[in-house]
C-alpha positions as CSV (number, residue, x, y, z in Angstrom):
1,S,-10.0,-13.2,18.1
2,Q,-11.2,-9.5,18.1
3,I,-8.4,-7.3,16.5
4,S,-8.2,-3.6,17.8
5,L,-7.2,-1.4,15.3
6,N,-6.1,2.7,15.7
7,R,-8.0,5.1,13.5
8,L,-5.6,5.9,10.6
9,K,-6.2,10.1,10.8
10,F,-3.7,10.7,8.1
11,T,-4.6,8.1,5.3
12,R,-7.5,10.8,3.9
13,Q,-4.7,13.4,3.8
14,E,-2.3,10.8,2.0
15,A,-4.9,10.1,-0.6
16,E,-5.9,13.7,-1.3
17,A,-2.5,14.4,-1.9
18,I,-2.1,11.5,-4.4
19,R,-5.2,12.5,-6.0
20,E,-4.1,16.1,-6.6
21,L,-0.7,14.9,-8.1
22,L,-2.6,12.6,-10.6
23,Q,-4.9,15.4,-11.5
24,T,-2.0,17.7,-12.4
25,T,-0.3,14.8,-14.4
26,Q,-2.6,12.4,-15.9
27,S,-5.5,12.9,-18.1
28,N,-7.3,10.2,-16.2
29,S,-7.1,10.9,-12.5
30,G,-8.0,7.2,-11.7
31,L,-10.5,5.7,-9.1
32,Q,-10.1,6.8,-5.5
33,L,-12.0,4.8,-2.6
34,L,-12.5,6.0,0.4
35,D,-14.2,5.0,3.8
36,F,-17.0,2.9,3.2
37,E,-16.3,2.2,-0.3
38,A,-12.8,1.1,0.2
39,D,-14.4,-2.2,0.8
40,L,-13.7,-6.1,0.2
41,N,-15.9,-6.0,-3.1
42,A,-13.9,-3.0,-4.4
43,A,-10.3,-4.5,-3.7
44,Q,-11.6,-7.7,-5.4
45,S,-13.1,-6.0,-8.5
46,P,-12.3,-6.7,-12.0
47,Q,-12.1,-2.9,-12.5
48,L,-8.9,-2.4,-10.5
49,S,-6.9,-4.2,-13.2
50,Q,-7.5,-1.3,-15.7
51,Y,-5.2,0.9,-13.5
52,Q,-1.5,1.4,-13.5
53,I,-0.9,2.3,-10.0
54,V,-2.9,0.8,-7.1
55,H,-2.5,2.2,-3.7
56,F,-3.6,1.0,-0.7
57,A,-3.7,3.4,2.6
58,T,-4.7,1.1,5.4
59,H,-3.7,-1.2,8.3
60,G,-1.6,-4.2,7.3
61,I,-1.8,-7.4,9.3
62,F,0.9,-10.0,9.2
63,N,0.4,-13.4,10.7
64,T,3.8,-15.2,11.5
65,T,2.3,-18.6,12.2
66,Y,-0.2,-18.4,9.3
67,P,0.8,-16.4,6.5
68,E,-2.1,-17.0,4.4
69,L,-4.0,-15.2,6.8
70,S,-1.9,-11.9,6.4
71,G,-3.5,-9.2,4.7
72,L,-5.0,-5.6,4.5
73,V,-7.7,-4.0,6.4
74,L,-10.4,-2.5,4.5
75,S,-13.8,-0.9,5.6
76,L,-15.2,-3.1,8.3
77,V,-18.5,-1.6,8.2
78,S,-21.1,-0.6,5.9
79,E,-22.6,3.0,5.5
80,Q,-25.7,1.9,7.8
81,G,-23.4,0.8,10.6
82,S,-23.6,-3.1,9.9
83,V,-20.3,-5.0,10.5
84,K,-18.9,-6.4,7.1
85,N,-15.8,-8.7,6.2
86,G,-13.1,-6.0,5.1
87,F,-10.0,-8.1,5.3
88,L,-8.5,-8.7,2.2
89,R,-6.2,-12.1,3.1
90,L,-3.2,-13.2,1.4
91,H,-5.1,-16.1,-0.2
92,E,-7.3,-13.7,-1.7
93,I,-4.4,-11.4,-3.1
94,F,-3.3,-14.4,-4.8
95,N,-6.5,-15.2,-6.7
96,L,-6.5,-11.2,-7.9
97,S,-6.1,-10.3,-11.8
98,L,-4.0,-7.3,-11.0
99,P,-1.4,-6.3,-13.8
100,A,-0.9,-2.9,-12.4
101,E,2.6,-1.3,-13.1
102,L,2.9,-0.6,-9.1
103,V,0.9,-1.6,-6.2
104,V,1.7,0.6,-3.3
105,L,1.0,-0.9,0.2
106,S,1.0,2.3,2.6
107,A,0.5,0.1,5.7
108,C,2.5,-1.6,8.6
109,K,4.6,-4.7,7.9
110,T,3.5,-5.1,4.4
111,G,6.9,-6.5,3.3
112,K,7.2,-8.8,5.8
113,G,6.7,-12.6,5.0
114,R,7.6,-16.1,6.6
115,E,10.4,-18.4,4.6
116,V,9.0,-21.6,3.3
117,N,11.5,-24.1,2.2
118,G,11.6,-24.3,-1.6
119,E,9.3,-21.4,-1.9
120,G,11.1,-18.6,-0.5
121,L,9.4,-15.6,1.4
122,V,5.5,-15.6,1.5
123,G,3.7,-12.6,2.1
124,L,1.7,-9.7,0.8
125,T,4.4,-8.5,-1.7
126,R,4.6,-12.0,-3.4
127,G,0.6,-12.2,-3.4
128,F,0.5,-9.3,-5.5
129,M,3.4,-10.2,-7.6
130,Y,1.6,-13.4,-8.3
131,A,-1.8,-11.2,-9.1
132,G,0.4,-9.6,-11.9
133,S,2.1,-6.3,-10.4
134,P,5.9,-6.5,-11.5
135,R,6.7,-4.3,-8.5
136,V,5.1,-3.7,-5.0
137,I,6.4,-0.8,-2.3
138,A,5.6,-2.3,1.1
139,S,7.1,-1.6,4.7
140,L,9.1,-4.0,6.9
141,W,7.8,-2.8,10.3
142,S,5.2,-0.5,12.1
143,V,5.0,2.8,10.5
144,N,4.0,6.1,11.6
145,D,0.7,7.0,9.8
146,L,1.5,11.2,9.5
147,S,5.4,10.5,8.1
148,T,4.0,7.9,6.0
149,A,1.6,10.3,4.4
150,E,4.4,12.8,3.9
151,L,6.6,10.0,2.5
152,M,3.9,9.0,0.2
153,A,3.0,12.5,-1.0
154,S,6.8,13.2,-1.8
155,F,7.2,9.9,-3.7
156,Y,4.3,10.7,-5.9
157,K,5.5,14.0,-6.7
158,H,8.9,12.7,-8.0
159,Y,7.1,9.7,-9.5
160,L,4.5,11.5,-11.5
161,Q,5.8,15.1,-11.9
162,E,9.7,14.4,-12.3
163,N,8.9,11.2,-14.1
164,L,11.7,9.0,-12.0
165,S,11.4,5.4,-11.8
166,P,9.8,4.0,-8.6
167,A,13.0,3.1,-7.1
168,A,14.7,6.3,-7.6
169,A,11.2,8.2,-6.7
170,L,11.0,6.3,-3.3
171,R,15.0,6.9,-2.6
172,T,14.3,10.5,-3.3
173,A,11.2,10.7,-1.2
174,Q,13.1,8.8,1.7
175,L,16.1,11.5,1.5
176,D,13.5,14.0,1.6
177,L,12.1,13.0,5.0
178,W,15.6,12.4,6.2
179,Q,16.8,16.0,5.3
180,S,13.9,17.4,7.1
181,Q,14.3,17.8,11.1
182,R,11.0,16.1,12.1
183,W,11.2,12.9,10.3
184,R,15.1,12.7,10.3
185,A,15.0,9.3,12.2
186,P,15.2,6.1,10.1
187,Y,12.2,5.0,11.8
188,Y,10.0,7.3,9.7
189,W,11.3,6.6,6.3
190,A,13.7,3.6,6.1
191,A,10.6,1.0,6.6
192,F,9.5,1.1,2.8
193,T,11.1,-0.9,0.3
194,L,10.4,-1.6,-3.7
195,Q,10.4,-5.2,-4.5
196,G,10.4,-6.7,-7.8
197,E,11.4,-4.9,-11.1
198,W,13.4,-1.7,-10.5
199,E,13.1,0.1,-13.6
């Protein structure tokens, strides 16, 4: 079946803001993959295992019936315009080696999962934890593209510049949005949670 996805106009703004913060706080500003470069091969590359933070700003897909088909949408076309597989599925995430200190899933419904008897909640966060990350930031519902870009810029400012823990930085960023007139409603900031280790 065909999936229709709206263009996320503010993910580039989000990525640029994070890169600027990294450049002012880290000696190594990391790897940034945008547009056609942000594809399935890059997401499955062993090179990602060397980074402390892995941030995905994209669409998230949650399949309630078959949670293993849930995943992240990466580039679906090549630079030449040909269609390619751009879905990083849960079963593929489980096979990654990704010992990053923090994985951020800046996408819709990435914190959801399916309750499986004897297993607990099976979803993307569990996949990234199984892949080696002790903590994952994910969303519980469909989120607004622009407010999410604002939230993430604020989160990284508190996390990287002020050296707050991921949990404290997320809470402070959520309070920043709550205190602004434009983003006061919880819909804009409350979807994101930190799962895993809080320190």
